[in-house]
DRENMI-160504 format. One record per residue (C-alpha): residue in three letters; chain; x, y, z; residue number from 1. Coordinates in steps of 0.02 Angstrom, whole numbers, plus 50000, padded with zeros to 5 digits. Layout:
<palo code="ALA" unit="A" xx="X" yy="Y" zz="Z" pos="NUM"/>
...
//
This chain:
<palo code="MET" unit="A" xx="49590" yy="49096" zz="50428" pos="1"/>
<palo code="THR" unit="A" xx="49779" yy="49106" zz="50476" pos="2"/>
<palo code="THR" unit="A" xx="49885" yy="49153" zz="50614" pos="3"/>
<palo code="ASP" unit="A" xx="50036" yy="49274" zz="50611" pos="4"/>
<palo code="THR" unit="A" xx="50166" yy="49251" zz="50738" pos="5"/>
<palo code="ALA" unit="A" xx="50284" yy="49398" zz="50694" pos="6"/>
<palo code="PHE" unit="A" xx="50238" yy="49483" zz="50875" pos="7"/>
<palo code="PRO" unit="A" xx="50249" yy="49344" zz="51010" pos="8"/>
<palo code="ILE" unit="A" xx="50214" yy="49453" zz="51155" pos="9"/>
<palo code="GLN" unit="A" xx="50100" yy="49463" zz="51317" pos="10"/>
<palo code="THR" unit="A" xx="49969" yy="49598" zz="51332" pos="11"/>
<palo code="ALA" unit="A" xx="49994" yy="49733" zz="51452" pos="12"/>
<palo code="GLY" unit="A" xx="49860" yy="49868" zz="51477" pos="13"/>
<palo code="ALA" unit="A" xx="49702" yy="49918" zz="51384" pos="14"/>
<palo code="LEU" unit="A" xx="49676" yy="49828" zz="51210" pos="15"/>
<palo code="THR" unit="A" xx="49640" yy="49907" zz="51062" pos="16"/>
<palo code="LEU" unit="A" xx="49567" yy="49812" zz="50909" pos="17"/>
<palo code="VAL" unit="A" xx="49655" yy="49864" zz="50731" pos="18"/>
<palo code="ALA" unit="A" xx="49612" yy="49803" zz="50564" pos="19"/>
<palo code="ASP" unit="A" xx="49697" yy="49815" zz="50401" pos="20"/>
<palo code="ILE" unit="A" xx="49559" yy="49790" zz="50282" pos="21"/>
<palo code="GLY" unit="A" xx="49607" yy="49766" zz="50077" pos="22"/>
<palo code="ALA" unit="A" xx="49516" yy="49725" zz="49927" pos="23"/>
<palo code="THR" unit="A" xx="49538" yy="49531" zz="49970" pos="24"/>
<palo code="ASN" unit="A" xx="49590" yy="49514" zz="50163" pos="25"/>
<palo code="ALA" unit="A" xx="49545" yy="49584" zz="50322" pos="26"/>
<palo code="ARG" unit="A" xx="49703" yy="49562" zz="50443" pos="27"/>
<palo code="PHE" unit="A" xx="49651" yy="49588" zz="50618" pos="28"/>
<palo code="GLY" unit="A" xx="49751" yy="49604" zz="50788" pos="29"/>
<palo code="LEU" unit="A" xx="49759" yy="49680" zz="50950" pos="30"/>
<palo code="ILE" unit="A" xx="49876" yy="49811" zz="51002" pos="31"/>
<palo code="ASP" unit="A" xx="49935" yy="49871" zz="51188" pos="32"/>
<palo code="ASP" unit="A" xx="50079" yy="49959" zz="51241" pos="33"/>
<palo code="THR" unit="A" xx="50194" yy="49828" zz="51217" pos="34"/>
<palo code="GLY" unit="A" xx="50141" yy="49807" zz="51033" pos="35"/>
<palo code="VAL" unit="A" xx="50028" yy="49695" zz="50920" pos="36"/>
<palo code="HIS" unit="A" xx="49985" yy="49516" zz="50943" pos="37"/>
<palo code="ASP" unit="A" xx="49847" yy="49386" zz="50894" pos="38"/>
<palo code="GLN" unit="A" xx="49851" yy="49422" zz="50718" pos="39"/>
<palo code="ARG" unit="A" xx="49722" yy="49332" zz="50597" pos="40"/>
<palo code="VAL" unit="A" xx="49695" yy="49360" zz="50418" pos="41"/>
<palo code="LEU" unit="A" xx="49506" yy="49349" zz="50356" pos="42"/>
<palo code="ARG" unit="A" xx="49440" yy="49333" zz="50181" pos="43"/>
<palo code="GLY" unit="A" xx="49319" yy="49488" zz="50158" pos="44"/>
<palo code="ALA" unit="A" xx="49211" yy="49401" zz="50048" pos="45"/>
<palo code="ASP" unit="A" xx="49161" yy="49274" zz="50169" pos="46"/>
<palo code="PHE" unit="A" xx="49079" yy="49408" zz="50282" pos="47"/>
<palo code="PRO" unit="A" xx="48922" yy="49525" zz="50244" pos="48"/>
<palo code="THR" unit="A" xx="48992" yy="49681" zz="50340" pos="49"/>
<palo code="ILE" unit="A" xx="49145" yy="49721" zz="50417" pos="50"/>
<palo code="GLU" unit="A" xx="49067" yy="49705" zz="50595" pos="51"/>
<palo code="THR" unit="A" xx="49034" yy="49527" zz="50569" pos="52"/>
<palo code="ALA" unit="A" xx="49209" yy="49503" zz="50524" pos="53"/>
<palo code="ALA" unit="A" xx="49266" yy="49581" zz="50671" pos="54"/>
<palo code="GLU" unit="A" xx="49149" yy="49484" zz="50782" pos="55"/>
<palo code="ALA" unit="A" xx="49233" yy="49322" zz="50690" pos="56"/>
<palo code="TYR" unit="A" xx="49391" yy="49381" zz="50741" pos="57"/>
<palo code="LEU" unit="A" xx="49359" yy="49431" zz="50908" pos="58"/>
<palo code="ALA" unit="A" xx="49276" yy="49255" zz="50932" pos="59"/>
<palo code="THR" unit="A" xx="49456" yy="49189" zz="50907" pos="60"/>
<palo code="VAL" unit="A" xx="49530" yy="49290" zz="51062" pos="61"/>
<palo code="ARG" unit="A" xx="49395" yy="49268" zz="51197" pos="62"/>
<palo code="HIS" unit="A" xx="49532" yy="49206" zz="51328" pos="63"/>
<palo code="LEU" unit="A" xx="49578" yy="49412" zz="51319" pos="64"/>
<palo code="PRO" unit="A" xx="49487" yy="49556" zz="51383" pos="65"/>
<palo code="ARG" unit="A" xx="49358" yy="49635" zz="51243" pos="66"/>
<palo code="PRO" unit="A" xx="49438" yy="49783" zz="51172" pos="67"/>
<palo code="THR" unit="A" xx="49351" yy="49956" zz="51208" pos="68"/>
<palo code="ARG" unit="A" xx="49443" yy="50049" zz="51066" pos="69"/>
<palo code="GLY" unit="A" xx="49468" yy="50006" zz="50879" pos="70"/>
<palo code="ALA" unit="A" xx="49576" yy="50093" zz="50744" pos="71"/>
<palo code="PHE" unit="A" xx="49534" yy="50019" zz="50561" pos="72"/>
<palo code="ALA" unit="A" xx="49630" yy="50050" zz="50405" pos="73"/>
<palo code="ILE" unit="A" xx="49510" yy="50053" zz="50246" pos="74"/>
<palo code="ALA" unit="A" xx="49570" yy="50024" zz="50064" pos="75"/>
<palo code="GLY" unit="A" xx="49470" yy="50171" zz="50010" pos="76"/>
<palo code="PRO" unit="A" xx="49428" yy="50363" zz="50031" pos="77"/>
<palo code="VAL" unit="A" xx="49388" yy="50414" zz="50213" pos="78"/>
<palo code="THR" unit="A" xx="49279" yy="50577" zz="50211" pos="79"/>
<palo code="GLY" unit="A" xx="49163" yy="50564" zz="50359" pos="80"/>
<palo code="ASP" unit="A" xx="49061" yy="50445" zz="50451" pos="81"/>
<palo code="ARG" unit="A" xx="49004" yy="50343" zz="50300" pos="82"/>
<palo code="VAL" unit="A" xx="49112" yy="50239" zz="50216" pos="83"/>
<palo code="ALA" unit="A" xx="49134" yy="50136" zz="50056" pos="84"/>
<palo code="MET" unit="A" xx="49275" yy="50028" zz="49996" pos="85"/>
<palo code="THR" unit="A" xx="49335" yy="50044" zz="49826" pos="86"/>
<palo code="ASN" unit="A" xx="49361" yy="49866" zz="49789" pos="87"/>
<palo code="LEU" unit="A" xx="49256" yy="49766" zz="49914" pos="88"/>
<palo code="SER" unit="A" xx="49065" yy="49773" zz="49938" pos="89"/>
<palo code="TRP" unit="A" xx="49086" yy="49831" zz="50125" pos="90"/>
<palo code="ALA" unit="A" xx="49003" yy="50007" zz="50163" pos="91"/>
<palo code="PHE" unit="A" xx="48971" yy="50055" zz="50324" pos="92"/>
<palo code="SER" unit="A" xx="48928" yy="50187" zz="50467" pos="93"/>
<palo code="THR" unit="A" xx="49080" yy="50218" zz="50576" pos="94"/>
<palo code="ALA" unit="A" xx="48968" yy="50264" zz="50719" pos="95"/>
<palo code="HIS" unit="A" xx="48867" yy="50103" zz="50683" pos="96"/>
<palo code="VAL" unit="A" xx="49004" yy="50001" zz="50683" pos="97"/>
<palo code="ARG" unit="A" xx="49066" yy="50072" zz="50836" pos="98"/>
<palo code="GLY" unit="A" xx="48907" yy="50041" zz="50930" pos="99"/>
<palo code="ALA" unit="A" xx="48886" yy="49856" zz="50857" pos="100"/>
<palo code="LEU" unit="A" xx="49057" yy="49810" zz="50925" pos="101"/>
<palo code="GLY" unit="A" xx="49046" yy="49895" zz="51086" pos="102"/>
<palo code="LEU" unit="A" xx="49181" yy="50009" zz="51066" pos="103"/>
<palo code="GLU" unit="A" xx="49206" yy="50171" zz="51167" pos="104"/>
<palo code="ARG" unit="A" xx="49301" yy="50237" zz="51032" pos="105"/>
<palo code="LEU" unit="A" xx="49337" yy="50196" zz="50843" pos="106"/>
<palo code="VAL" unit="A" xx="49463" yy="50278" zz="50718" pos="107"/>
<palo code="VAL" unit="A" xx="49441" yy="50235" zz="50529" pos="108"/>
<palo code="ILE" unit="A" xx="49572" yy="50299" zz="50397" pos="109"/>
<palo code="ASN" unit="A" xx="49631" yy="50272" zz="50243" pos="110"/>
<palo code="ASP" unit="A" xx="49743" yy="50108" zz="50219" pos="111"/>
<palo code="PHE" unit="A" xx="49884" yy="50210" zz="50148" pos="112"/>
<palo code="THR" unit="A" xx="49851" yy="50340" zz="50278" pos="113"/>
<palo code="ALA" unit="A" xx="49902" yy="50214" zz="50400" pos="114"/>
<palo code="VAL" unit="A" xx="50058" yy="50159" zz="50306" pos="115"/>
<palo code="ALA" unit="A" xx="50125" yy="50341" zz="50311" pos="116"/>
<palo code="LEU" unit="A" xx="50093" yy="50347" zz="50488" pos="117"/>
<palo code="SER" unit="A" xx="50205" yy="50206" zz="50515" pos="118"/>
<palo code="VAL" unit="A" xx="50366" yy="50285" zz="50434" pos="119"/>
<palo code="PRO" unit="A" xx="50420" yy="50376" zz="50575" pos="120"/>
<palo code="ARG" unit="A" xx="50408" yy="50207" zz="50675" pos="121"/>
<palo code="LEU" unit="A" xx="50502" yy="50104" zz="50556" pos="122"/>
<palo code="THR" unit="A" xx="50686" yy="50049" zz="50606" pos="123"/>
<palo code="PRO" unit="A" xx="50823" yy="50027" zz="50475" pos="124"/>
<palo code="ALA" unit="A" xx="50796" yy="49849" zz="50475" pos="125"/>
<palo code="ASP" unit="A" xx="50622" yy="49871" zz="50411" pos="126"/>
<palo code="VAL" unit="A" xx="50672" yy="49960" zz="50240" pos="127"/>
<palo code="ARG" unit="A" xx="50783" yy="49936" zz="50097" pos="128"/>
<palo code="GLN" unit="A" xx="50869" yy="50079" zz="50009" pos="129"/>
<palo code="VAL" unit="A" xx="50863" yy="50101" zz="49820" pos="130"/>
<palo code="GLY" unit="A" xx="51005" yy="50201" zz="49748" pos="131"/>
<palo code="ASP" unit="A" xx="51092" yy="50350" zz="49821" pos="132"/>
<palo code="GLY" unit="A" xx="51005" yy="50505" zz="49937" pos="133"/>
<palo code="ALA" unit="A" xx="51001" yy="50549" zz="50108" pos="134"/>
<palo code="PRO" unit="A" xx="50846" yy="50614" zz="50204" pos="135"/>
<palo code="GLU" unit="A" xx="50832" yy="50792" zz="50258" pos="136"/>
<palo code="PRO" unit="A" xx="50776" yy="50785" zz="50445" pos="137"/>
<palo code="ASN" unit="A" xx="50595" yy="50846" zz="50477" pos="138"/>
<palo code="ALA" unit="A" xx="50552" yy="50859" zz="50287" pos="139"/>
<palo code="VAL" unit="A" xx="50394" yy="50799" zz="50206" pos="140"/>
<palo code="VAL" unit="A" xx="50399" yy="50615" zz="50165" pos="141"/>
<palo code="GLY" unit="A" xx="50306" yy="50516" zz="50009" pos="142"/>
<palo code="VAL" unit="A" xx="50232" yy="50362" zz="50029" pos="143"/>
<palo code="LEU" unit="A" xx="50159" yy="50248" zz="49879" pos="144"/>
<palo code="GLY" unit="A" xx="50137" yy="50055" zz="49868" pos="145"/>
<palo code="PRO" unit="A" xx="50061" yy="49946" zz="49735" pos="146"/>
<palo code="GLY" unit="A" xx="49952" yy="49794" zz="49800" pos="147"/>
<palo code="SER" unit="A" xx="49778" yy="49760" zz="49752" pos="148"/>
<palo code="GLY" unit="A" xx="49774" yy="49946" zz="49698" pos="149"/>
<palo code="LEU" unit="A" xx="49902" yy="50089" zz="49718" pos="150"/>
<palo code="GLY" unit="A" xx="49893" yy="50186" zz="49874" pos="151"/>
<palo code="VAL" unit="A" xx="49966" yy="50349" zz="49886" pos="152"/>
<palo code="SER" unit="A" xx="50000" yy="50465" zz="50037" pos="153"/>
<palo code="GLY" unit="A" xx="50125" yy="50582" zz="50126" pos="154"/>
<palo code="LEU" unit="A" xx="50185" yy="50631" zz="50286" pos="155"/>
<palo code="VAL" unit="A" xx="50204" yy="50828" zz="50342" pos="156"/>
<palo code="PRO" unit="A" xx="50293" yy="50876" zz="50495" pos="157"/>
<palo code="GLY" unit="A" xx="50220" yy="51012" zz="50607" pos="158"/>
<palo code="PRO" unit="A" xx="50220" yy="51064" zz="50788" pos="159"/>
<palo code="GLN" unit="A" xx="50112" yy="50933" zz="50843" pos="160"/>
<palo code="GLY" unit="A" xx="50204" yy="50797" zz="50760" pos="161"/>
<palo code="TRP" unit="A" xx="50163" yy="50720" zz="50579" pos="162"/>
<palo code="THR" unit="A" xx="50015" yy="50747" zz="50490" pos="163"/>
<palo code="ALA" unit="A" xx="49970" yy="50604" zz="50352" pos="164"/>
<palo code="LEU" unit="A" xx="49892" yy="50656" zz="50202" pos="165"/>
<palo code="ALA" unit="A" xx="49728" yy="50566" zz="50141" pos="166"/>
<palo code="GLY" unit="A" xx="49718" yy="50571" zz="49963" pos="167"/>
<palo code="GLU" unit="A" xx="49672" yy="50458" zz="49803" pos="168"/>
<palo code="GLY" unit="A" xx="49838" yy="50493" zz="49710" pos="169"/>
<palo code="GLY" unit="A" xx="49830" yy="50312" zz="49633" pos="170"/>
<palo code="HIS" unit="A" xx="49692" yy="50373" zz="49511" pos="171"/>
<palo code="VAL" unit="A" xx="49805" yy="50513" zz="49433" pos="172"/>
<palo code="THR" unit="A" xx="49824" yy="50488" zz="49252" pos="173"/>
<palo code="MET" unit="A" xx="49969" yy="50366" zz="49193" pos="174"/>
<palo code="ALA" unit="A" xx="50087" yy="50463" zz="49081" pos="175"/>
<palo code="PRO" unit="A" xx="50214" yy="50371" zz="48950" pos="176"/>
<palo code="ILE" unit="A" xx="50383" yy="50411" zz="48932" pos="177"/>
<palo code="SER" unit="A" xx="50435" yy="50279" zz="48784" pos="178"/>
<palo code="ASP" unit="A" xx="50346" yy="50239" zz="48630" pos="179"/>
<palo code="ARG" unit="A" xx="50324" yy="50058" zz="48693" pos="180"/>
<palo code="GLU" unit="A" xx="50238" yy="50122" zz="48844" pos="181"/>
<palo code="SER" unit="A" xx="50125" yy="50241" zz="48719" pos="182"/>
<palo code="ALA" unit="A" xx="50065" yy="50090" zz="48635" pos="183"/>
<palo code="VAL" unit="A" xx="50040" yy="49994" zz="48805" pos="184"/>
<palo code="LEU" unit="A" xx="49930" yy="50137" zz="48858" pos="185"/>
<palo code="ALA" unit="A" xx="49835" yy="50157" zz="48695" pos="186"/>
<palo code="GLN" unit="A" xx="49810" yy="49960" zz="48706" pos="187"/>
<palo code="LEU" unit="A" xx="49730" yy="49982" zz="48879" pos="188"/>
<palo code="ARG" unit="A" xx="49635" yy="50141" zz="48836" pos="189"/>
<palo code="LYS" unit="A" xx="49521" yy="50017" zz="48714" pos="190"/>
<palo code="ARG" unit="A" xx="49466" yy="49939" zz="48885" pos="191"/>
<palo code="HIS" unit="A" xx="49464" yy="50074" zz="48994" pos="192"/>
<palo code="ASP" unit="A" xx="49404" yy="50274" zz="48970" pos="193"/>
<palo code="HIS" unit="A" xx="49536" yy="50322" zz="49101" pos="194"/>
<palo code="VAL" unit="A" xx="49701" yy="50232" zz="49113" pos="195"/>
<palo code="SER" unit="A" xx="49772" yy="50283" zz="49291" pos="196"/>
<palo code="ALA" unit="A" xx="49926" yy="50244" zz="49369" pos="197"/>
<palo code="GLU" unit="A" xx="49831" yy="50108" zz="49460" pos="198"/>
<palo code="ARG" unit="A" xx="49780" yy="50036" zz="49304" pos="199"/>
<palo code="VAL" unit="A" xx="49970" yy="49975" zz="49276" pos="200"/>
<palo code="LEU" unit="A" xx="50044" yy="49986" zz="49451" pos="201"/>
<palo code="SER" unit="A" xx="49940" yy="49859" zz="49546" pos="202"/>
<palo code="GLY" unit="A" xx="49913" yy="49672" zz="49549" pos="203"/>
<palo code="PRO" unit="A" xx="49782" yy="49682" zz="49406" pos="204"/>
<palo code="GLY" unit="A" xx="49899" yy="49807" zz="49333" pos="205"/>
<palo code="LEU" unit="A" xx="50042" yy="49699" zz="49316" pos="206"/>
<palo code="VAL" unit="A" xx="49932" yy="49574" zz="49214" pos="207"/>
<palo code="SER" unit="A" xx="49866" yy="49704" zz="49109" pos="208"/>
<palo code="LEU" unit="A" xx="50050" yy="49752" zz="49069" pos="209"/>
<palo code="TYR" unit="A" xx="50082" yy="49583" zz="49021" pos="210"/>
<palo code="GLU" unit="A" xx="49930" yy="49553" zz="48896" pos="211"/>
<palo code="ALA" unit="A" xx="49944" yy="49734" zz="48824" pos="212"/>
<palo code="LEU" unit="A" xx="50136" yy="49674" zz="48773" pos="213"/>
<palo code="SER" unit="A" xx="50088" yy="49505" zz="48716" pos="214"/>
<palo code="ILE" unit="A" xx="49945" yy="49580" zz="48601" pos="215"/>
<palo code="LEU" unit="A" xx="50062" yy="49717" zz="48541" pos="216"/>
<palo code="ASP" unit="A" xx="50173" yy="49580" zz="48473" pos="217"/>
<palo code="ASN" unit="A" xx="50032" yy="49462" zz="48410" pos="218"/>
<palo code="ARG" unit="A" xx="50049" yy="49348" zz="48549" pos="219"/>
<palo code="GLU" unit="A" xx="49894" yy="49267" zz="48633" pos="220"/>
<palo code="PRO" unit="A" xx="49921" yy="49309" zz="48821" pos="221"/>
<palo code="GLU" unit="A" xx="49896" yy="49158" zz="48944" pos="222"/>
<palo code="ALA" unit="A" xx="49778" yy="49179" zz="49084" pos="223"/>
<palo code="PHE" unit="A" xx="49907" yy="49222" zz="49218" pos="224"/>
<palo code="THR" unit="A" xx="49882" yy="49281" zz="49397" pos="225"/>
<palo code="PRO" unit="A" xx="49998" yy="49443" zz="49458" pos="226"/>
<palo code="ALA" unit="A" xx="50092" yy="49300" zz="49548" pos="227"/>
<palo code="GLN" unit="A" xx="50122" yy="49197" zz="49393" pos="228"/>
<palo code="VAL" unit="A" xx="50174" yy="49355" zz="49302" pos="229"/>
<palo code="THR" unit="A" xx="50315" yy="49405" zz="49432" pos="230"/>
<palo code="GLU" unit="A" xx="50364" yy="49209" zz="49439" pos="231"/>
<palo code="ALA" unit="A" xx="50394" yy="49203" zz="49267" pos="232"/>
<palo code="ALA" unit="A" xx="50488" yy="49357" zz="49260" pos="233"/>
<palo code="LEU" unit="A" xx="50600" yy="49304" zz="49421" pos="234"/>
<palo code="ALA" unit="A" xx="50619" yy="49130" zz="49329" pos="235"/>
<palo code="ALA" unit="A" xx="50666" yy="49237" zz="49144" pos="236"/>
<palo code="SER" unit="A" xx="50540" yy="49087" zz="49073" pos="237"/>
<palo code="ASN" unit="A" xx="50428" yy="49215" zz="48973" pos="238"/>
<palo code="PRO" unit="A" xx="50485" yy="49370" zz="48891" pos="239"/>
<palo code="HIS" unit="A" xx="50322" yy="49462" zz="48899" pos="240"/>
<palo code="CYS" unit="A" xx="50322" yy="49435" zz="49078" pos="241"/>
<palo code="ILE" unit="A" xx="50505" yy="49509" zz="49105" pos="242"/>
<palo code="GLU" unit="A" xx="50458" yy="49653" zz="49000" pos="243"/>
<palo code="ALA" unit="A" xx="50293" yy="49688" zz="49098" pos="244"/>
<palo code="VAL" unit="A" xx="50400" yy="49678" zz="49263" pos="245"/>
<palo code="GLU" unit="A" xx="50531" yy="49799" zz="49211" pos="246"/>
<palo code="MET" unit="A" xx="50393" yy="49915" zz="49135" pos="247"/>
<palo code="PHE" unit="A" xx="50307" yy="49898" zz="49302" pos="248"/>
<palo code="CYS" unit="A" xx="50469" yy="49955" zz="49403" pos="249"/>
<palo code="ALA" unit="A" xx="50505" yy="50102" zz="49276" pos="250"/>
<palo code="MET" unit="A" xx="50326" yy="50162" zz="49270" pos="251"/>
<palo code="LEU" unit="A" xx="50332" yy="50171" zz="49458" pos="252"/>
<palo code="GLY" unit="A" xx="50487" yy="50269" zz="49457" pos="253"/>
<palo code="THR" unit="A" xx="50403" yy="50387" zz="49355" pos="254"/>
<palo code="VAL" unit="A" xx="50240" yy="50413" zz="49486" pos="255"/>
<palo code="ALA" unit="A" xx="50362" yy="50404" zz="49628" pos="256"/>
<palo code="GLY" unit="A" xx="50469" yy="50552" zz="49551" pos="257"/>
<palo code="ASN" unit="A" xx="50298" yy="50640" zz="49526" pos="258"/>
<palo code="LEU" unit="A" xx="50260" yy="50614" zz="49701" pos="259"/>
<palo code="ALA" unit="A" xx="50417" yy="50679" zz="49758" pos="260"/>
<palo code="LEU" unit="A" xx="50399" yy="50836" zz="49655" pos="261"/>
<palo code="THR" unit="A" xx="50224" yy="50872" zz="49683" pos="262"/>
<palo code="LEU" unit="A" xx="50255" yy="50863" zz="49894" pos="263"/>
<palo code="GLY" unit="A" xx="50427" yy="50914" zz="49903" pos="264"/>
<palo code="ALA" unit="A" xx="50470" yy="50758" zz="49976" pos="265"/>
<palo code="ARG" unit="A" xx="50657" yy="50792" zz="50040" pos="266"/>
<palo code="GLY" unit="A" xx="50628" yy="50676" zz="50175" pos="267"/>
<palo code="GLY" unit="A" xx="50629" yy="50526" zz="50050" pos="268"/>
<palo code="VAL" unit="A" xx="50500" yy="50413" zz="49953" pos="269"/>
<palo code="TYR" unit="A" xx="50434" yy="50246" zz="50035" pos="270"/>
<palo code="ILE" unit="A" xx="50370" yy="50103" zz="49925" pos="271"/>
<palo code="ALA" unit="A" xx="50243" yy="49985" zz="50009" pos="272"/>
<palo code="GLY" unit="A" xx="50136" yy="49855" zz="49977" pos="273"/>
<palo code="GLY" unit="A" xx="50153" yy="49675" zz="49932" pos="274"/>
<palo code="ILE" unit="A" xx="50205" yy="49669" zz="49769" pos="275"/>
<palo code="VAL" unit="A" xx="50378" yy="49762" zz="49759" pos="276"/>
<palo code="PRO" unit="A" xx="50468" yy="49667" zz="49905" pos="277"/>
<palo code="LYS" unit="A" xx="50436" yy="49515" zz="49808" pos="278"/>
<palo code="LEU" unit="A" xx="50529" yy="49576" zz="49663" pos="279"/>
<palo code="ASP" unit="A" xx="50696" yy="49579" zz="49774" pos="280"/>
<palo code="GLY" unit="A" xx="50845" yy="49602" zz="49658" pos="281"/>
<palo code="LEU" unit="A" xx="50741" yy="49626" zz="49504" pos="282"/>
<palo code="PHE" unit="A" xx="50665" yy="49800" zz="49584" pos="283"/>
<palo code="LEU" unit="A" xx="50850" yy="49839" zz="49652" pos="284"/>
<palo code="HIS" unit="A" xx="50939" yy="49834" zz="49475" pos="285"/>
<palo code="SER" unit="A" xx="50770" yy="49890" zz="49375" pos="286"/>
<palo code="ARG" unit="A" xx="50747" yy="50068" zz="49297" pos="287"/>
<palo code="PHE" unit="A" xx="50637" yy="50117" zz="49442" pos="288"/>
<palo code="ARG" unit="A" xx="50792" yy="50237" zz="49531" pos="289"/>
<palo code="LYS" unit="A" xx="50835" yy="50301" zz="49349" pos="290"/>
<palo code="ARG" unit="A" xx="50653" yy="50345" zz="49309" pos="291"/>
<palo code="PHE" unit="A" xx="50637" yy="50420" zz="49481" pos="292"/>
<palo code="VAL" unit="A" xx="50777" yy="50569" zz="49440" pos="293"/>
<palo code="GLU" unit="A" xx="50755" yy="50585" zz="49258" pos="294"/>
<palo code="LYS" unit="A" xx="50642" yy="50742" zz="49265" pos="295"/>
<palo code="GLY" unit="A" xx="50737" yy="50853" zz="49153" pos="296"/>
<palo code="ARG" unit="A" xx="50793" yy="51018" zz="49236" pos="297"/>
<palo code="MET" unit="A" xx="50728" yy="50936" zz="49405" pos="298"/>
<palo code="ARG" unit="A" xx="50851" yy="50808" zz="49406" pos="299"/>
<palo code="GLU" unit="A" xx="50963" yy="50884" zz="49531" pos="300"/>
<palo code="TYR" unit="A" xx="50826" yy="50923" zz="49636" pos="301"/>
<palo code="LEU" unit="A" xx="50775" yy="50737" zz="49648" pos="302"/>
<palo code="ALA" unit="A" xx="50944" yy="50662" zz="49638" pos="303"/>
<palo code="PRO" unit="A" xx="50976" yy="50687" zz="49836" pos="304"/>
<palo code="ILE" unit="A" xx="50801" yy="50612" zz="49888" pos="305"/>
<palo code="PRO" unit="A" xx="50803" yy="50426" zz="49951" pos="306"/>
<palo code="THR" unit="A" xx="50695" yy="50305" zz="49904" pos="307"/>
<palo code="TYR" unit="A" xx="50658" yy="50155" zz="50014" pos="308"/>
<palo code="VAL" unit="A" xx="50566" yy="49974" zz="50011" pos="309"/>
<palo code="ILE" unit="A" xx="50464" yy="49944" zz="50164" pos="310"/>
<palo code="THR" unit="A" xx="50496" yy="49773" zz="50210" pos="311"/>
<palo code="HIS" unit="A" xx="50413" yy="49777" zz="50384" pos="312"/>
<palo code="PRO" unit="A" xx="50275" yy="49641" zz="50373" pos="313"/>
<palo code="LEU" unit="A" xx="50132" yy="49746" zz="50451" pos="314"/>
<palo code="PRO" unit="A" xx="50168" yy="49940" zz="50423" pos="315"/>
<palo code="ALA" unit="A" xx="49988" yy="49987" zz="50431" pos="316"/>
<palo code="PHE" unit="A" xx="49979" yy="49908" zz="50607" pos="317"/>
<palo code="LEU" unit="A" xx="50122" yy="50025" zz="50661" pos="318"/>
<palo code="GLY" unit="A" xx="50021" yy="50162" zz="50582" pos="319"/>
<palo code="LEU" unit="A" xx="49851" yy="50102" zz="50667" pos="320"/>
<palo code="ALA" unit="A" xx="49950" yy="50110" zz="50824" pos="321"/>
<palo code="GLU" unit="A" xx="49999" yy="50289" zz="50807" pos="322"/>
<palo code="ALA" unit="A" xx="49822" yy="50348" zz="50768" pos="323"/>
<palo code="ALA" unit="A" xx="49758" yy="50248" zz="50914" pos="324"/>
<palo code="SER" unit="A" xx="49879" yy="50333" zz="51028" pos="325"/>
<palo code="ARG" unit="A" xx="49823" yy="50510" zz="50950" pos="326"/>
<palo code="ALA" unit="A" xx="49643" yy="50473" zz="50977" pos="327"/>
//
């Protein structure tokens, strides 16, 4: 368990329990009308259910009034009361969890719906622009982000404010642009019936790219983690790690451009997740932006659309605060 002290604030007003739950970690916190505080990170595998993890967190904040409302972001589709996470064994009924935790109200949304809802609350200090372009006011926004998986969402403006889209766009089929990418995807199809964007644009996907590139060049891949692939690329110590990260950035540009075209995202496309911010200058000088706009006849449509990397440490919590306020 770790403590995040990014928001050293005092509580004021009613508390809402918030949680951003991914494949590996569940980050909990409390929000009130002054912001987010008392954050803790728990390993999902250490708890049999979401409510036991929530109770373990609440036990660490007994000095505060017990929250009566909750807002959870889940890595997986949320289509009704019954929720099953994509990459974690937790499955639950929202109504049951609400009762078990003694909450009057509980909102459960997809994790990238939460990230999308955070975008209107971001400040210029929370993002880094990649390439040219400027957003059109009150225009659709695209959001995607590689982490343990690939999250995809969007924001649509309307008379009652922004509506976040809940979908599973990370599982669209990945399309190659070059012969080298075609060979990599052919290699991955030997292991997977369907090579989705998430198969290459995620932490595990980064490792898959490295392994496929090594095998194509008749080299035995090392047992690297995603962090080790990234570190080797940043240190320029392994040519296949460098190529894997370069291909990752380029493919992300392709998928981001597809999203912009699909949604008509004239308000910009935002990249979230834990991988891209760590690439820093490597991403800024990658082929991401070039591939984003290279759509043949639609190049002039895409060129004015800005692309941003979200650098805020907790965008999902900002989105959960928005979801909680609406509920």
